[in-house]
C-alpha positions as CSV (number, residue, x, y, z in Angstrom):
1,M,-9.2,1.0,7.7
2,V,-8.7,2.2,5.0
3,R,-8.7,5.8,4.3
4,E,-10.1,6.7,1.1
5,T,-11.4,10.5,0.6
6,N,-13.0,10.6,-3.5
7,R,-13.1,14.5,-3.1
8,F,-8.7,15.0,-3.4
9,F,-7.4,14.8,-6.4
10,I,-3.5,13.9,-7.2
11,L,-2.0,16.7,-9.6
12,T,1.7,14.5,-9.6
13,G,4.5,14.1,-12.7
14,G,8.2,14.1,-13.3
15,P,10.5,18.1,-12.8
16,G,10.0,20.1,-14.5
17,S,5.6,19.6,-16.0
18,G,4.8,22.2,-15.1
19,K,3.0,20.3,-12.0
20,S,3.2,23.0,-9.6
21,S,2.4,25.6,-11.7
22,L,-0.6,23.8,-13.3
23,I,-1.7,23.5,-8.7
24,D,-1.0,27.3,-8.5
25,A,-3.7,28.2,-11.0
26,V,-6.2,26.9,-9.5
27,A,-5.5,27.3,-5.8
28,R,-6.2,30.7,-7.4
29,L,-10.4,30.1,-8.0
30,G,-10.2,28.8,-4.5
31,Y,-9.9,25.1,-4.6
32,A,-7.9,23.9,-1.5
33,R,-4.3,22.0,-2.3
34,T,-1.6,20.8,-0.5
35,V,2.2,22.7,-0.5
36,E,4.8,19.7,-2.3
37,A,6.6,17.6,0.1
38,G,10.0,17.5,-1.7
39,R,10.4,20.8,-3.2
40,A,9.5,21.9,0.9
41,I,11.5,19.7,2.2
42,I,15.2,20.2,0.5
43,Q,14.5,23.4,1.2
44,D,14.1,23.6,4.3
45,Q,17.0,20.9,5.1
46,V,19.0,23.0,2.8
47,D,18.8,26.0,5.0
48,I,19.2,24.5,8.6
49,G,22.3,21.9,7.0
50,G,20.1,19.2,6.9
51,K,21.6,15.7,5.4
52,A,17.9,15.3,4.8
53,L,18.0,15.7,0.7
54,P,18.0,13.3,-2.2
55,W,21.7,14.5,-2.8
56,A,23.1,13.0,0.7
57,D,21.1,10.3,2.3
58,R,17.9,9.7,-0.1
59,A,15.9,7.6,2.3
60,L,16.0,9.7,4.6
61,F,14.5,12.1,2.1
62,A,11.9,10.4,1.2
63,E,10.5,9.3,5.1
64,M,10.7,13.3,5.5
65,M,8.5,12.8,2.2
66,L,6.3,10.0,3.5
67,S,5.8,11.9,6.8
68,W,4.4,14.8,4.8
69,E,2.3,13.5,2.8
70,M,0.7,11.5,5.7
71,R,1.0,15.5,7.8
72,S,-1.6,17.1,4.6
73,Y,-3.6,13.9,3.9
74,R,-4.7,14.6,7.8
75,S,-4.9,18.6,6.9
76,A,-6.9,18.1,3.7
77,Q,-9.6,16.0,5.6
78,E,-10.4,18.9,7.4
79,Q,-10.8,20.7,4.3
80,P,-14.5,20.9,2.9
81,G,-15.0,20.3,-1.2
82,L,-11.4,19.5,-3.3
83,V,-9.1,19.4,-2.7
84,F,-5.8,18.8,-4.6
85,F,-2.7,16.9,-3.9
86,D,1.3,18.3,-4.6
87,R,1.4,14.9,-5.3
88,G,0.8,12.1,-2.3
89,V,1.8,9.1,-0.5
90,P,2.0,6.9,-4.0
91,D,4.9,9.8,-4.8
92,V,7.7,7.9,-2.4
93,M,6.6,4.7,-3.1
94,A,8.3,5.7,-6.6
95,Y,10.2,7.7,-5.8
96,L,12.7,4.8,-4.3
97,R,12.2,2.7,-6.9
98,L,13.6,5.4,-9.3
99,V,17.0,5.9,-7.0
100,D,17.2,2.0,-6.5
101,L,15.6,1.3,-2.7
102,P,13.0,-1.0,-1.5
103,V,10.0,-0.2,-0.8
104,T,9.2,-0.5,3.1
105,A,6.7,-2.2,4.6
106,H,5.4,0.6,6.1
107,I,4.9,2.3,3.5
108,T,3.5,0.2,1.8
109,N,1.0,0.5,4.3
110,A,0.7,4.0,3.9
111,A,-0.7,3.7,0.1
112,A,-3.4,1.6,0.7
113,E,-4.6,3.6,3.7
114,F,-3.9,6.6,2.5
115,R,-5.6,6.3,-0.5
116,Y,-7.4,9.4,-3.2
117,N,-9.6,9.9,-6.2
118,R,-9.5,7.0,-8.3
119,S,-8.2,9.2,-10.8
120,V,-5.1,10.8,-10.8
121,F,-3.1,14.0,-13.0
122,I,0.0,13.3,-14.3
123,A,1.5,15.7,-16.2
124,P,4.3,13.7,-18.7
125,P,8.0,15.4,-19.5
126,W,7.5,18.6,-21.1
127,P,11.0,19.4,-22.7
128,E,10.2,23.1,-23.3
129,I,9.5,24.3,-19.9
130,F,11.6,21.7,-18.1
131,H,14.7,23.3,-16.8
132,P,16.9,22.6,-13.3
133,D,16.4,25.0,-11.2
134,R,17.5,25.7,-6.7
135,E,16.1,22.8,-6.5
136,R,15.7,20.8,-9.4
137,K,18.9,18.7,-9.6
138,Q,17.5,16.4,-12.2
139,D,18.2,16.6,-16.8
140,F,15.8,15.9,-18.6
141,H,16.2,12.2,-18.9
142,E,15.3,11.6,-15.5
143,A,12.9,13.7,-15.0
144,V,12.2,10.7,-17.9
145,R,12.4,7.6,-15.5
146,T,10.5,9.5,-12.8
147,Y,7.3,10.0,-14.3
148,E,7.8,6.5,-15.8
149,S,8.1,5.4,-12.8
150,L,4.9,6.7,-11.3
151,A,2.6,5.8,-14.3
152,F,4.4,2.2,-13.3
153,T,3.4,2.5,-8.8
154,Y,-0.1,4.4,-9.5
155,K,-1.1,1.7,-11.6
156,E,0.6,-1.1,-10.4
157,L,-1.8,0.5,-6.4
158,G,-5.2,1.2,-8.3
159,Y,-4.7,4.1,-10.3
160,E,-6.4,5.7,-13.8
161,L,-4.0,7.6,-14.9
162,V,-5.8,10.7,-16.5
163,E,-2.6,12.3,-18.3
164,L,-2.6,15.5,-18.9
165,P,-2.1,17.3,-22.6
166,C,1.7,19.9,-23.6
167,V,-0.4,23.2,-22.9
168,S,-1.2,26.0,-21.8
169,I,-1.6,26.2,-18.1
170,E,-4.8,28.1,-17.7
171,E,-6.1,25.2,-20.8
172,R,-5.5,22.5,-18.5
173,V,-7.1,23.7,-15.3
174,Q,-9.5,23.8,-18.0
175,F,-9.0,19.9,-18.4
176,V,-8.7,19.3,-15.4
177,L,-12.2,20.8,-13.2
178,R,-13.8,19.7,-17.0
179,K,-12.7,16.3,-16.4
180,I,-13.6,16.0,-13.0
181,K,-17.2,17.4,-13.2
182,E,-17.6,14.7,-15.7
183,A,-16.6,12.6,-12.3
184,G,-19.8,14.3,-10.8
185,F,-18.0,16.6,-8.7
186,Q,-19.1,20.2,-8.7
187,G,-16.5,22.7,-7.0
C-alpha cells in the first residue's frame, strides 16, 4: 500500500544551500516540520562514539537515515495541515548513489511506499553561503555532486523539482508559500 500525503512538502538540497535555515523560518511561522536525519544522527553518533557516520560506516549511516525518515513520516501523519520535511526517504537513495553504494530493494521499496507531495523544493548549490562545520565535512564540489544526485533521484521517482531562488530566507519563505498556495493548498 502506497502512503501518499499531498500535504507533505520536502525541502531538500546539498549541504550548505540554506535548506535548514529555510525550514527553521517556516517552522517559526507555525508550520509543522521534521528534523534533518543526517545532521541529528551525526551529532548523536559523535556524542556516543558510534560508527554510523558518513566517514566511518556509510551503509549503517544510510540505514539509520532511512529509519529516521520513515519514523518522521509516520509522526507527520498525526500532524494536521501542511508538514515540511527537512529531506525525505528519497534522499537516502540519493546519498547511496553519491557514495557509490548499492540502493537495495528495501530502500527502493521505502521510496515507493512513503510518498510526498509531487512538488519537491530543492535548494541549489550556493557558494556564497556554503561553509563546512562540525557535522558538514563536505567541500563545495561534493555539495554540487549531492545536489545532482538528489535531482536525478527525485526526478526518477516521479517528483517535480521546484528550485529555490538564491535570495534571502524571508524571500525564500514567501516563494515556497506562494508556490504551495498556487497548487491549491492553504496554510
